[in-house]
C-alpha positions in Angstrom: 13.2 106.0 20.6 12.7 104.8 16.8 16.6 103.5 17.1 15.6 101.9 20.2 13.1 100.4 18.4 15.1 99.1 15.6 17.7 97.9 17.7 15.2 95.6 19.8 13.3 94.4 16.4 16.9 93.4 15.2 17.7 91.6 18.1 14.5 89.9 18.1 14.9 89.3 14.6 18.9 87.8 15.0 17.5 85.5 17.6 14.7 84.1 15.7 16.9 83.3 13.3 19.6 81.6 15.2 16.8 79.7 16.8 15.5 78.2 14.1 19.0 77.2 12.2 19.8 75.7 15.7 16.1 73.6 15.4 17.1 72.7 11.5 20.7 71.7 13.0 19.0 69.7 15.5 16.7 67.7 13.1 18.8 67.5 10.3 22.2 66.8 11.1 22.1 66.5 14.9 19.6 63.5 15.3 20.6 62.0 12.1 24.6 61.5 12.0 27.1 60.3 14.0 29.4 62.4 16.2 32.6 63.5 14.7 31.3 62.2 11.2 32.3 63.8 8.1 28.6 64.2 7.5 28.1 66.3 10.8 30.9 68.3 10.5 29.6 69.2 6.8 26.1 69.8 7.9 27.5 72.2 10.5 29.5 74.1 8.4 26.5 74.6 6.3 24.5 75.6 8.6 26.6 78.5 9.4 27.5 79.6 6.3 23.8 79.4 4.3 22.8 82.6 6.7 25.7 84.4 6.5 25.4 84.5 2.7 21.6 85.2 3.2 22.6 88.0 5.6 24.9 89.3 2.6 22.7 89.1 -0.6 20.3 91.3 1.9 22.9 94.1 2.6 25.1 93.8 -0.2 22.3 95.6 -2.3 21.3 98.5 0.4 25.1 99.4 1.0 26.4 99.9 -2.3 28.3 96.4 -3.0 29.8 96.4 -6.4 27.0 94.6 -8.6 29.1 91.5 -9.4 29.5 90.7 -5.5 25.7 91.5 -5.4 25.1 88.7 -8.0 27.3 86.5 -6.3 25.3 86.4 -3.1 22.0 86.8 -4.3 21.4 83.0 -5.7 22.7 81.2 -2.6 21.6 84.1 0.2 17.9 84.2 -1.4 17.1 80.8 -2.4 18.4 79.7 1.1 16.1 82.2 3.0 13.3 80.6 0.9 14.3 77.0 1.7 14.7 78.2 5.8 11.0 78.9 5.8 10.1 75.6 3.9 12.2 73.2 5.7 11.1 74.6 8.9 7.4 74.1 8.0 8.1 70.8 6.6 9.8 69.6 9.5 7.1 71.5 12.1 4.6 69.2 10.1 6.9 66.2 10.9 6.9 66.8 14.7 3.6 65.2 14.3 4.5 62.0 12.8 7.8 61.3 15.3 5.5 59.4 17.8 3.1 57.9 15.4 6.3 56.2 13.6 7.4 55.4 17.1 4.9 53.6 18.5 4.2 51.8 15.5 7.8 50.6 15.0 7.4 49.6 19.1 4.3 47.7 18.3 5.8 45.5 15.6 9.2 45.0 17.8 6.6 44.0 20.8 5.0 41.5 18.3 8.0 40.3 16.9 9.2 39.3 20.3 6.6 37.0 21.2 7.8 35.0 18.6 9.6 31.5 19.5 11.3 31.5 16.2 15.3 32.9 16.8 17.2 34.1 14.1 20.6 35.8 13.4 20.7 39.4 12.9 22.5 42.5 13.6 22.1 44.5 16.9 22.9 48.0 17.2 24.2 48.7 20.9 23.0 51.7 22.6 26.9 52.8 22.7 26.9 52.8 19.0 23.3 54.5 17.7 24.8 57.2 16.3 27.3 54.9 14.5 25.5 52.9 12.0 28.8 51.1 10.9 29.3 50.0 14.5 26.9 47.0 14.2 27.3 43.9 16.1 26.2 40.4 14.6 24.8 38.3 17.3 23.5 34.8 16.6 20.0 33.6 17.7 19.3 37.1 18.7 15.2 37.9 19.0 14.0 39.5 15.8 12.2 42.4 18.6 15.7 43.5 19.2 16.5 44.6 15.4 14.6 47.8 16.2 16.0 48.5 19.7 14.8 51.7 21.0 18.2 54.0 20.3 17.6 52.0 16.5 13.9 53.3 16.4 14.9 57.1 17.1 17.6 57.1 14.3 15.4 55.5 12.0 12.4 58.0 12.9 14.6 61.3 12.8 16.0 60.0 9.3 12.9 59.0 7.5 10.9 62.6 9.1 14.6 64.8 8.4 14.4 62.8 4.5 10.6 63.4 4.0 11.0 66.8 5.2 13.9 68.1 3.0 12.2 66.5 0.1 9.0 68.7 0.5 10.7 71.5 1.9 13.4 71.7 -1.4 11.2 70.0 -3.5 8.4 73.3 -2.8 11.6 76.0 -3.3 12.3 74.3 -6.7 9.1 74.4 -8.1 8.6 78.0 -6.9 11.6 78.9 -8.1 10.9 77.3 -12.2 7.9 79.4 -11.8 9.3 82.5 -11.8 12.3 81.7 -14.1 9.9 80.4 -16.5 8.2 84.0 -16.8 4.4 85.2 -16.0 1.2 83.7 -17.2 -1.5 86.2 -19.1 -4.3 86.6 -17.0 -7.5 88.0 -18.5 -10.4 90.2 -16.9 -13.5 92.5 -17.9 -14.0 95.4 -16.0 -17.1 97.5 -16.8 -17.2 101.1 -15.7 -20.3 103.3 -15.9 -19.0 106.4 -17.4 -16.9 104.7 -20.3 -18.6 105.7 -23.7 -19.4 103.1 -26.2 -16.5 104.0 -28.5 -14.0 102.9 -25.3 -15.7 99.5 -25.2 -13.2 96.8 -25.3 -10.4 98.9 -24.5 -7.6 96.8 -23.3 -4.8 97.5 -21.2 -1.9 94.9 -20.7 -0.8 95.6 -16.6 2.5 94.8 -15.4 3.8 95.4 -11.8 7.1 94.0 -9.7 9.3 92.6 -12.3 12.0 93.4 -10.2 15.1 93.7 -12.2 18.1 92.9 -10.1 21.3 90.9 -9.3 19.2 87.7 -10.2 16.6 88.5 -12.8 18.0 90.0 -15.4 17.6 91.1 -19.2 16.2 87.7 -20.3 13.4 88.0 -17.6 12.5 91.6 -19.2 12.6 90.0 -22.5 10.2 87.4 -21.6 7.8 89.9 -20.1 8.1 91.8 -23.0 7.4 89.1 -25.3 4.6 87.8 -23.1 2.6 91.5 -23.0 3.5 92.1 -27.1 1.7 88.4 -27.5 -1.6 89.9 -26.5 -1.8 92.7 -28.3 -3.1 95.5 -26.1 -4.1 98.9 -26.7 -2.0 100.3 -23.7 0.6 99.2 -21.5 0.7 100.1 -18.0 3.8 99.4 -15.6 2.7 99.9 -12.0 6.1 100.2 -10.2 8.9 98.1 -8.7 10.4 97.7 -11.9 13.7 97.6 -10.4 16.0 96.7 -7.9 19.6 98.5 -8.2 20.6 101.6 -10.4 21.0 102.5 -13.8 24.3 102.2 -14.0 24.0 98.2 -12.8 20.8 97.4 -14.6 20.1 99.9 -17.4 21.1 97.4 -19.8 18.3 94.5 -18.1 15.8 97.1 -18.7 16.3 98.0 -22.6 14.2 95.2 -24.0 11.5 97.4 -22.3 12.1 99.5 -25.7 10.5 97.0 -27.9 7.0 97.0 -26.0 3.9 97.9 -28.4 0.7 99.2 -28.0 -2.0 101.4 -29.9 -1.7 104.3 -27.4 1.8 103.4 -25.9 3.2 102.1 -22.8 3.0 104.2 -18.9 5.0 104.1 -16.1 4.5 105.1 -12.2 7.1 104.7 -9.8 7.1 101.8 -7.0 9.0 101.9 -3.5 11.7 100.3 -4.6 12.2 102.8 -7.4 13.1 104.9 -4.6 15.5 102.8 -3.4 17.2 102.5 -6.7 17.1 106.5 -7.7 14.1 106.9 -8.8 14.8 110.3 -11.0 17.4 108.5 -12.8 15.1 105.6 -13.6 12.2 107.7 -14.8 14.6 109.5 -17.2 15.8 106.1 -18.4 12.3 104.6 -18.9 11.2 107.5 -20.9 14.4 107.2 -23.0 13.1 103.7 -24.1 9.7 105.1 -24.9 7.4 104.8 -22.0 5.5 107.7 -20.6 6.1 108.7 -17.2 3.0 109.8 -15.3 4.3 111.7 -12.3 1.2 112.8 -10.5 0.3 113.6 -14.1 -3.3 112.6 -16.1 -3.7 112.4 -20.0 -6.6 111.8 -22.0 -7.2 108.6 -23.5 -9.7 106.9 -25.9 -13.1 108.1 -24.2 -11.3 108.2 -20.4 -8.3 109.6 -18.0 -5.7 107.8 -17.6 -3.8 109.2 -14.7 -0.7 108.1 -12.1 0.6 109.0 -8.9 4.2 108.4 -7.5 4.4 105.9 -4.7 4.1 106.5 -1.3 7.7 106.2 -0.8 8.5 109.1 -2.6 7.1 111.3 0.4 10.6 110.9 2.0 12.4 112.6 -1.1 9.4 115.0 -1.5 8.2 113.4 -4.1 4.9 111.6 -2.9 1.5 111.2 -4.6 -0.4 114.3 -5.1 -3.8 113.1 -6.2 -5.0 117.0 -6.3 -2.5 117.5 -9.1 -3.2 114.0 -11.1 -6.8 114.2 -10.3 -8.3 117.4 -8.8 -9.0 119.4 -11.9 -10.6 117.1 -14.0 -14.2 116.5 -15.8 -15.7 113.8 -13.3 -18.3 113.1 -15.8 -15.5 111.4 -17.8 -14.3 107.5 -16.7 -10.9 107.7 -15.0 -8.2 105.1 -14.3 -5.7 105.6 -12.1 -2.0 103.7 -12.0 -0.9 103.8 -8.6 1.8 101.1 -6.9 0.3 100.4 -3.9 -3.2 99.7 -3.1 -3.4 101.1 0.1 -4.1 104.8 -1.7 -7.6 103.3 -2.8 -9.4 105.3 -0.2 -7.6 108.5 -1.9 -8.9 107.3 -5.5 -12.3 107.1 -4.2 -12.2 110.5 -2.6 -10.9 111.5 -5.8 -13.9 110.0 -8.4 -11.8 106.8 -9.9 -13.6 105.1 -11.5 -10.9 101.9 -11.5 -7.1 101.6 -9.9 -4.8 99.6 -11.3 -1.9 98.4 -8.4 0.6 95.8 -7.6 3.2 95.9 -4.6 1.8 92.8 -2.6 3.2 90.1 -5.2 -0.4 88.1 -3.6 2.5 87.2 -0.4 4.3 85.5 -3.0 5.5 82.9 -0.5 2.5 81.1 1.6 1.6 81.6 4.3 2.8 85.2 3.6 -0.4 86.4 1.8 -1.9 86.4 5.2 0.4 89.0 6.4 -0.2 90.9 3.4 -3.4 91.0 3.8 -2.9 92.6 7.4 -1.2 95.7 4.9 -3.0 96.0 2.3 -6.9 96.4 1.6 -6.8 93.9 -1.3 -3.7 91.5 -1.9 -5.0 90.2 -5.5 -7.4 90.2 -7.8 -10.8 92.4 -8.5 -12.4 94.7 -5.7 -14.6 97.0 -5.1 -14.5 100.2 -2.7 -17.7 102.5 -3.0 -17.9 103.4 -6.5 -14.3 102.6 -7.3 -12.8 98.9 -8.6 -9.5 98.1 -7.6 -7.3 95.4 -9.4 -4.2 94.1 -7.6 -1.5 92.4 -9.8 0.7 89.6 -8.3 3.1 91.0 -10.2 5.6 89.7 -12.7 9.0 89.0 -11.0 9.7 88.4 -7.4 11.3 90.2 -4.6 14.4 88.5 -2.7 14.3 84.8 -3.0 13.3 84.0 -6.8 10.8 81.9 -5.8 6.6 82.1 -5.4 4.8 79.5 -3.6 0.9 79.9 -3.7 0.9 83.3 -5.6 1.8 82.5 -9.2 3.3 85.4 -11.7 0.9 87.5 -13.9 0.6 89.8 -16.8 -3.0 91.2 -16.5 -4.7 92.4 -19.7 -7.7 94.6 -18.5 -10.3 94.8 -21.0 -12.5 97.8 -20.2 -16.2 97.5 -20.6 -19.0 100.3 -21.4 -22.2 99.7 -19.6 -23.7 101.6 -22.7 -22.6 98.8 -25.4 
């Protein structure tokens, strides 16, 4: 049954991709270029090649392809995935403008036809509608004929297609710049009822979803480390999805993490992508870099307990979250801060008396309108929320999965300042 369900899903997704690419080809190529022209041939080749690059980018990482091949496929393949989304949305918005433009042009043509003034102009014959170079010069033709029906259709198709291309590709370009520029720092204050006065003002730099891989590498890590160190935190919390690849391929890209400086150290918990990439090896590697993995474990910090649980993706390997092990025997009169990659475990945190859970995973939706989809699967998509006596903070993450693009969900590193109600 599960295999059959996956097969049906694959067929539906494939049919959707084919349909969307066919729609884009028709609007950007078929409606705007002449049959047999070089532009049409080029557009047709691109419409066939780009989705193949996307499939290659998606499959190569999961099939263990050589890392150099993953890098070759990743940039064009993943960027086209983002471009496909925003070009389609822009074209769909443009569909409303098409009839309006046609009516405006028809109105102008009808107004001009009532003028008795002759003119000498070019008239595009219906047979040459798709070949602008075949215009025929006719003397004393009415001005109205300069925008005959085939000409108006071609003009509208090119105007809407051009505007959609500028809007869609501009959105992707700006979203890519936001990721490559690096995350910005957010600061929030979270009061905890059980936090002693001595721990008032304790600052935790929370970073999640760095997603080192074939696109985001060592330079990306260095930007994040430099940004964190400038905030001078008391503690650094790396809450999962550090990598998309093996230690053999990405170990050097993670090495700048050894430069993290915090008075009480740097801590790490696994995310779901670690379990796609060899979680055990990555836990050992980050330990070598000076981070402290919290694998269903707890440690005492200045006036509160810091706990961490494995990601739920580890259940497939018998290494899932164990809240009893991490929190079961602790003194509940002390405040507890939990590092857990996915927000969905908040109900377990509430049951174990956690005061604050720090999570990531959602990317804030990453690509609008993905935030609406993320809301269906997560209790909180981004920011601070409360569930009973437990507060949940969800970071949008410092990197990006798949397309190195963010739209409507800028990347962040959050400095969480704990506040004592006794202070």
